[in-house]
Phi, psi and omega in degrees: 000131180288140174272145179258138175225155181255146181226133179243119175305332183282334181257334173054068179288151178233151179270122181278156176084014183284150181285169181292320180299310177298318178301316178294319174295317178298319181293324179290326177289321179296318180300318176295319179293319182295321180294311183292326177294320179299318184295318182295316179294317176303326178291339176270355179084013179266184180238166180291143178234125186295320177300324180292317184291323172300317177296319175297318174305307187296318178295321179295320179289324178291324178292322173294316184274331185088009180273164178277152185219133177245114184243131174246124178211143186285177176293145183090358187284327185094044189293328180301310176289331173309319178259334182291315184297310174297329184291315174297321174300310186292321177299320185281308186289332180257358188045054175236158177269141182240125175258130177247113190251124179258158180269341176230160178287334177298314177289332175295319177290322172302311180295319186280324193260341183232297188296306188291315177300327180288324182293307185295329178292319188284331183267357189298325183279348182253001184239160184295340177200159175290154186277144180266131182246138176219150179253119177243113180267178181294155185289350175290340183273003184245154176265143178272118180296324178297316181286333179293326184280358180095021187273048179271143178291144180301312174216156189284104182266349186267013183287143173272331182227161179263109181267124175291146185285134183242142177301128179274194178286343182272350181270100181260147181295155182291143181299143175287142178275127176271137174304150182301313183297326179288325178294317180297324178294321178291328179292323177293317184297317181294322178294324176290325182284336181281334184067015184265341178211154186293132179295155187291323180247028178286147180275166184298318182295315181298316178298320180298318179291329185267345183278129180280357183269353181292135182274126175070012184069018176244147181286148173270000000 
């Protein structure tokens, strides 16, 4: 089981009790990382930052030893190059795959379109071969060829229980039938209140008073 350690670029902890061979190996790795980091930062027109160098050393040590590393660094440290440079170096020199997982799509675009191409181009002359880069998105971003070809099961045979069907929100009860006499009564009430047509059972005197077509207000 790998041990996890934390690294703060400002404090730069060191592991005590290392053998001379391990120390020499770590020193060589750090020197190589420093050289490559200077090339990448110089390609951006920047200068050396101690916090970034410390972070790059810690990432390189974690890649070499296989232990877990947690780095906390503030804004302006140069975190992207701090882990990309040792990651590219390790992938090329050890012929291994290194996966960089980002929390947001914005950071993914930044790494793929700006930071990583710059690092690989800057380090190409100092590494045995150029680094191969590939973008892998989450499986939700890909189509399933089997399903696109219509490979859905005809019915679900893997159900453990038979769930009874229940009426859903789209299943409405049948409308109630209103008696004919009630509908006629409602129609007459609407017609009398609107004043647009003659009530069915109005007397001649009532219609004469309500009708605007009566001449001189008198019935014909």
